[in-house]
C-alpha positions in Angstrom: 119.0 123.0 102.0 119.2 125.4 104.9 120.0 122.8 107.4 122.9 121.4 105.3 124.4 124.9 104.8 124.0 125.5 108.6 126.0 122.4 109.4 128.7 123.2 106.7 129.2 126.9 107.3 128.5 126.8 111.1 131.6 124.6 111.7 133.8 127.1 110.0 132.4 130.3 111.3 132.4 129.1 115.0 136.2 129.5 114.9 135.9 133.2 114.2 133.9 134.2 117.3 137.0 135.7 119.0 137.3 138.1 116.0 134.1 139.9 116.9 132.3 138.7 113.8 128.9 139.5 115.3 127.2 142.9 115.7 124.5 141.6 118.0 123.7 138.4 119.7 120.1 137.2 119.5 118.5 134.9 122.0 116.0 132.3 120.7 114.7 129.1 122.3 115.5 125.7 121.0 114.6 125.6 117.3 114.0 128.1 114.5 111.7 127.1 111.6 113.1 128.0 108.1 111.2 128.9 105.0 110.7 125.2 104.1 108.6 124.6 107.2 111.3 122.4 108.8 113.3 123.5 111.9 117.0 124.4 111.8 118.7 122.5 114.5 121.6 123.7 116.6 125.1 122.4 117.3 125.6 119.4 119.5 127.0 121.5 122.4 123.5 123.1 122.7 125.1 126.5 123.7 125.1 128.5 120.5 124.9 128.1 116.7 125.2 130.0 113.5 122.8 129.8 110.6 123.3 131.0 107.1 120.4 133.4 106.4 118.5 133.3 103.1 117.1 136.8 103.8 118.7 140.0 102.6 119.6 142.5 105.3 116.7 144.9 104.5 114.3 142.0 104.7 115.7 140.9 108.0 115.2 144.5 109.3 111.6 144.3 108.2 111.2 141.2 110.2 112.3 142.9 113.4 114.2 146.2 113.9 115.9 144.6 116.9 117.9 142.2 114.8 121.1 142.8 112.9 123.5 140.7 110.7 127.0 140.9 109.4 128.5 139.7 106.2 131.3 137.2 106.1 133.1 135.6 103.1 133.4 131.8 103.2 135.0 130.0 100.3 134.9 133.2 98.3 131.2 133.5 98.8 129.3 136.3 100.7 127.1 135.0 103.4 125.0 136.8 106.0 125.3 135.2 109.4 123.7 135.5 112.7 124.5 133.9 116.0 121.8 132.3 118.1 122.3 131.9 121.9 120.4 129.1 123.5 119.1 129.1 127.1 118.6 125.8 128.9 114.9 125.8 129.7 114.8 122.2 130.8 112.9 121.3 127.6 113.6 118.6 125.1 115.1 119.8 121.8 112.2 118.4 119.9 110.0 121.1 121.3 109.3 123.6 118.4 108.0 127.0 119.3 107.4 128.1 115.7 106.3 131.8 115.3 104.9 132.5 118.7 105.4 135.9 120.3 105.2 135.5 124.1 109.0 135.5 124.2 110.5 138.5 126.1 111.2 141.4 123.8 108.6 140.5 121.2 105.3 142.3 121.2 102.3 143.1 119.1 104.4 145.3 116.8 106.8 142.4 116.1 103.8 140.1 115.4 102.6 142.7 112.8 106.0 142.8 111.2 106.2 139.0 111.0 102.8 139.0 109.3 103.7 142.0 107.0 106.8 140.3 105.7 105.3 137.4 103.7 102.6 139.8 102.4 105.1 142.3 101.1 107.3 139.5 99.7 104.3 138.0 97.9 103.1 141.4 96.5 106.6 141.9 95.1 106.2 138.7 93.1 102.8 139.9 91.8 101.1 137.2 93.9 97.8 137.3 95.8 98.3 136.8 99.5 95.1 135.6 101.3 95.0 135.8 105.1 92.4 134.2 107.4 92.2 135.7 110.9 90.9 133.2 113.4 90.0 133.5 117.1 90.0 130.6 119.5 86.8 130.7 121.5 87.1 131.2 125.3 90.8 130.2 125.0 91.9 130.2 128.7 88.5 129.2 130.1 88.4 126.2 127.8 91.9 124.9 128.5 91.9 121.5 130.2 94.3 121.8 133.1 94.9 118.0 133.3 95.7 117.9 129.6 98.0 120.9 130.0 99.9 119.2 132.7 100.3 116.1 130.5 101.7 118.3 127.7 104.2 120.0 130.1 105.5 116.6 131.2 105.8 115.3 127.7 107.8 118.4 126.8 110.4 117.6 129.4 109.5 120.3 131.8 110.8 119.7 135.3 108.5 118.0 137.8 108.9 121.0 140.2 107.6 123.4 137.6 104.8 121.1 136.7 103.8 121.0 140.4 103.8 124.8 140.4 101.5 124.9 137.4 99.2 122.3 139.0 98.9 124.6 142.0 98.5 127.6 139.7 95.5 126.0 138.0 93.7 124.8 141.1 90.3 126.3 141.8 90.4 129.6 143.6 88.0 131.5 145.9 87.2 135.2 145.4 85.3 137.9 147.3 84.4 141.5 146.8 85.4 144.2 149.4 83.7 147.6 149.4 85.0 149.8 152.2 84.4 147.7 155.3 81.9 145.3 153.8 83.2 141.9 152.5 81.1 139.4 150.6 81.3 135.7 151.3 83.9 133.8 149.3 82.8 132.2 146.0 84.5 129.3 144.5 85.7 130.0 140.9 85.5 127.5 138.1 87.8 124.5 138.4 88.3 124.4 134.6 90.6 126.5 132.5 93.7 128.5 133.5 93.7 131.9 135.3 93.9 135.0 133.2 95.5 138.4 133.6 99.1 137.4 134.0 102.0 136.9 131.6 102.2 133.1 132.5 98.7 132.2 131.1 99.4 133.1 127.4 102.7 131.1 127.6 100.8 128.1 129.0 98.1 128.4 126.3 100.8 128.5 123.6 102.2 125.2 125.0 98.7 123.8 125.2 98.0 124.4 121.4 101.4 123.7 120.0 100.2 120.4 118.5 98.5 122.4 115.8 101.8 123.7 114.5 102.6 120.8 112.3 104.5 121.2 109.0 102.5 123.5 106.8 101.9 123.0 103.0 104.1 125.0 100.6 103.4 128.8 100.7 101.3 128.4 103.8 102.2 130.1 107.1 100.5 129.8 110.5 101.0 132.6 113.0 100.0 132.6 116.6 99.6 135.6 119.0 97.9 134.6 122.3 94.5 133.2 121.3 94.6 134.7 117.8 95.6 132.6 114.8 96.4 133.9 111.3 96.9 131.6 108.3 98.3 133.0 105.1 98.7 131.4 101.6 100.1 132.9 98.4 99.2 132.2 94.8 98.1 133.6 91.5 94.3 133.1 92.0 92.3 134.1 95.0 89.8 131.3 94.6 92.6 128.7 94.7 94.0 130.4 97.8 90.6 130.1 99.5 90.4 126.4 98.7 93.8 125.9 100.3 92.9 128.0 103.3 89.7 126.0 103.8 91.6 122.7 103.6 94.3 123.9 106.1 91.8 125.5 108.5 89.8 122.3 108.6 93.0 120.5 109.8 93.4 123.2 112.4 89.8 122.8 113.6 90.3 119.1 113.9 93.5 119.6 115.9 91.8 122.1 118.2 88.9 119.7 118.8 91.3 117.1 120.0 92.3 119.5 122.8 88.7 120.6 123.5 89.0 124.0 121.7 87.1 125.5 118.8 87.3 128.5 116.5 84.8 131.3 117.0 83.2 131.6 113.5 81.7 135.0 113.9 85.2 136.5 114.6 86.8 134.9 111.5 87.8 137.3 108.7 89.4 136.8 105.3 91.5 139.4 103.5 93.2 139.3 100.1 96.3 141.4 99.6 97.6 142.3 96.1 98.7 145.2 93.9 95.2 146.0 92.8 93.6 149.1 94.5 
């Protein structure tokens, strides 16, 4: 169990920080989900923690070229370790960000690497990896501002920041200026959240985080802005499709609860395997 090993080894390795055990420090927020779909929690101080990686170095580099690990021998066993620095965001520790890529330093290329990893891993095991690519219809325009504010409060976000977001989501007026001519101001929609800035995708990710519940075995849910990708692995594509259909139905139900829906015409299914 990854959590048990984290607790056991982390206590010992924390004593070696002064010996420059780490090649690189990685910042990550709050929790990291492990391969079993359960989050790895951090030490009680909430400042930093160390996890025992189940990945090999080359696999980790495939995940992200920005990451690095070092080997350390504990109780005569080689372990690959990585230090995680936590930043106090004013959020409750129960908030799970899962595999979302709005964090600074992660971009579209990183999202593709995260998706490529389970596909490559499954192909190495002679499995079929089936991926369903989903698009949330009118994501920002369909976001309920009042429900978003409630989710922010429930996440432990400070009241000052919640007030700022309330102002950010308030109806705006717009006009068009051409040389010296200015049109009259038009009131924009009072629903949804403004688009075009870096804050809106982050708010949308918080808004839909309820869909990131523990996934079935061999099922992974990825999120990049308003695009969702679900992957399953197995020996038969028809069984993969059945599992995908069941899991996507659960996602659709969760999205309906927050007044969102999947855009069917933009949904695609791809099977990845060794066959050409």
